[in-house]
N, C-alpha and C positions, 0 to 999 in steps of 0.2 A: 630121572631123565635130565638132559641138558636143556636149558631154557634161557631166553633173554628176559631180564627182570628189571623193572623200575621200582625203586623204593620211595622216590619222590618225583614230582613233576619238575621239569627243567629242560635245558638244552640237551638234545639227544646225545651229543658227544660226552656230556658230563654225567648223565644219569642211566644210560643203557649199560648194563653189566650182564655177565653170564653167571649162572648159578645152577645148582642141582635142585630140582623140585620133584615131588612125588608124581609118578605117572598117573594121569587121570583115569578114572573108570567111567565108562559110559552108563548113564542111567536109562530109564525107560524111554524108548523112542529116540535114543541117541546112538551114535557110532563114534569109535575112537579111530583117529586117522594118524598114520605115520607120515610126517612131512617129507615132501620131495623138494619143493621150492615155494617160497613166500615172498612176494614183491614188497618193496617199501613204497607206500603211497604217501602223498602229502598229508592226507588226513591221519595216517598212522603217526606221523611226527607231530601233528597238532595234538593228538591224544597224549603223546609223551610229554608235550609241553603243558598240557592241562588247559588248552584253549579251544578245544573242540566242543561240539554239542553234547558229547558223551564223555563222562569222566569215570574211569574205573576205580574201584576200591583198591587202595594200595596196601601191600605190594601187589604188582600186577604184571602179567605177561602180555606184551603188546602183540599186534598182528591181527589183521582183519580178513585176509584173503590168502588162499594157498591152493596148491595141488598136492595130493598125497594118495596113499593107498589105505583102504579100510583095514584096520588092524584088529578090531573087536566090535561086536554087535551088542547093543544093550537089549534088555527085555522088550519084546513086542516088535522088534524091527523085522520087516519083511521086504522082499524085493531088492535087497542089496546083499553083496557077498564079500567075505574077507578076501583081501587081495585086489579088489576092484579099485581102479584108479578113478578119482573123483576130483572135481573142483568144488570149492565152497567159498562163499563170501558172506559178509555181514556177521562175522563171528568175532570172538575175542580169544586171545591166547595162542595164535597160530605160529608165533616165533618160538617154537619149541619142537623137540623131537616128536612129541605126540600131543594131540589136542583133541577136544571133543566137540562135536557139532550135532545138531538135530538132524535126524535122518532125512527129514523133509527138506533140509537146506542143501544137501549134497547133490551134485549133478554128475552122473556117470559120463565118461567120455570115450569116444572112439579112438583107436590107436593112431588114426591119421592126424590127430591134433598133438603137436609137440608139447613137452612139459613147459617150455618157455611161454607158449601161448596159453596153455591151460591154467598156468599159475595166475594169470591176470585176465582171464576171459570174462569174469562176471562183474567185478566192481566198477571199473572205469568204462568198459564197453557197454554195460547195461545202463549206467547213468547217462552215457552219451546217447544211447539209443532212445531212452525215455525222454531225455532233453529234446532230441530232434523231433520226436513225436509231439511233445508239448508245445513246440514252436508253431505248429499248425501252418506249415508252409507247403507250397505245392511245387511240383516239378517246374523248373525254370525260374523260381524265385531266388533272390540273393539274400544270404545271411553273412554276418561278419563275426569273427571271433579273434580275441587277442590271446597272447601267449600260445599261439597256434602251433608252435613247435613242440609243445608238451604232449603228454599222452592223450589227454582229452581232445586237444586240437587235431591231432593226427587221426584219432578215431572219428571225430565229427566229419572230417574230410572223407574218410573211407565210406562211412555210412551214408553221408549226403550224396556221394557219387552214385551209390546204388539206387538212389531215389530221384536222380536228375536235378538235385538242388545245387546251386552254385555257392561257393564259399570264398569270401574275401579273408585272407589270412594276414593278421597283423603280428609282427614279431619285433624283437629288439636286436639290431646288429646284423651285419652282412653274413656272419657265420650261420645264424639261424635262418636267414633267407635262403642260403645255398642248401642247407639241410632239407628244407621243405621242397625246394625246387628239384632236388635229386630224387625225391619221392614222387614227383610228378604233380605236386599240389600247386596250383596257380589260380589267381594271382597271389603274390606274397609281397607285402609292403613293410619296409623298415620304418618303424615309428620314431627312430632316432635321427632319420635323415630329414633335411630341410625340405619343406613343401610336401610332406607325406600325405596330408589330408587331401590335397588336390590330386595327387597321383592315385590315391585310393578311390576317390570319386570317379576319376577317368577310367579306372580299371574295369568298371562294370558297363562301360559304353552307354552310360545314361540310365541304365536300369536302376530302379529304386532298391535300396537295402531295407528290408522290411523287419528284420530281427538282428539283434546284436547280442553276443554272449561275452560278458566281462568276467575274466578269471583273475584279474589283477587288483582291481579296486583303485583307490586314490584318484589321481588325475586321469588315469587311463580310461576310466568310465566316461568322463566327459568327452574324451577323444572319440569314443564309440558313438556317443549321443550325437556328436556333430555330423556323423556320417549317415545317420538314420533318416529315412523319409518321414513325412508327417504321418501321424496315427500309427506309429510302429512301436515295437517293444524292445526294451533293454533288459536282459536277464542277468542277474548277478549270480554267478556260479562258483566264485571263489574270491580269495583276497590274498594273492601271492605277495603283494606289496606290504601287507599288514596295516594298510591305511584305510580309513573310512572313505566311502565314495565322495568324490568332489564333483558336483554337478552344476552346470550353468542353468539357473532357473529360467532364463529367457528361452533357451533352446527347448527346455522341458515344457514350458507353457505354450510357446507358439507352435511347436510341433505336435502338441497334445500327446506326447509320448507317455507310455506306461513303463514303469520300472517295477520289476518283481524278482523275487528270489527263487532259486531252485536248489533243493537238497535231495540228492538221490536216495538217501536212506528213508526219508519220510515219504517220498514218491513211491518207493518200493512197498512200504507198509500199507499204502492206500491202493495198491494194485491188486486186482483179483488174481486168484490162483491160475485161472485159465489164461488171463492176459500175460501173466508172468511166464507161463510155459511157452506161450507164443513168442515172446521176446527172446527168451533164452534159446528156444529152438532155432530162431533166426540166427543168433550169434554162433551156435554150434554148427549150423549148416554153412555159414560163411567161413568159419575156421576150418572145418573139415574139407571144404572145397578150395581152400587156399586164398580166398578173397580177403580174409582177416588173419594177418600174421603179426604177432606181437613179440618183439625181441627182448632179450635181457642183455644189458650192456656189461654187467659184472656180477659175479656171484661171490658172496662172502660166507664164511662159516658163522654159526651162531655166536661163537666167542668173539667175533669181530664186528658185532652189530653197531657199535659206536662209529667205527670207521666206515661201515656200510652206509649209515645214516648221513655222515658227512659227504660221502661220495654221491649220494642221492641228491643232495642239494648243491652240488657243484655245477656252475653255469656251463652250458654247452653240451650237457648230456643228451644223447640221442635215443636212449631207451632206459627202461627201468633197471634199478639195482635190486638184487634179490638175496635172500638168505637161504642157506641149505644146512641140514644137519651133517652133511658129509664133508670131509676135508677138501679144501679147494687148492 
């Protein structure tokens, strides 16, 4: 089969190559899936660079989420059928014509959910939903999130709206402001504009901001801390800047703020099966009903994974870039 392979960790444009690999056979309790679409996530590229919390044994096939059709059933698998379209996340090796997953991981999908949404239904939406629940906010409360034009930011807006929670969106540049406003997400503040902190504070009409989600790191975290009300929480969700958090200790101390991290993979591991079914069921219901639609900006063949990775990290992107085994 054709697959995307890394022989060493490094910049995706330099280390992602296409190669022939043996088609995997499903073991007991596993299924083999033929790929339809696999999105490129930031954490996928962090794995390729060797800087994520998980490091695969090299050589490795990257890719952690996909939609595909079940191609073969391993021994002992029941309740699933060959040809069934499924989403799966939290796996390894999805950037290939075929990959293997535990049967318990796959989520069958109704036809009303498009391949584009199905390909990215679990990883980011599930993390965003778990994050929102862990914030412990009530309808009418205000939260803030930076890098709000990214996938997680847009998802947090959609999910928060379902719960009556207000979101203050922080982005960089007027293009990103317009992109979110066109989606109906308000208020949106450009953190590169002079006086942005005052405008952000005014945008809530005096209501306190009780939680803030930092996806950037570096000095951006301190900007969020400056917006928070006393006794609030700053959650570190990502580090797009590649820089350590820079925090003003005065604001931290006098606001008695709490700073903590959130890692969706670990949260999922500590979530009961019943609660996970509830969360995934909510996402499927929203997607099937049209409340949750996730687009794909561009699709690349497996052989062009390096180009796809570069496109995925191009500023101004409005949706995910994905890989497909089919010619594009």
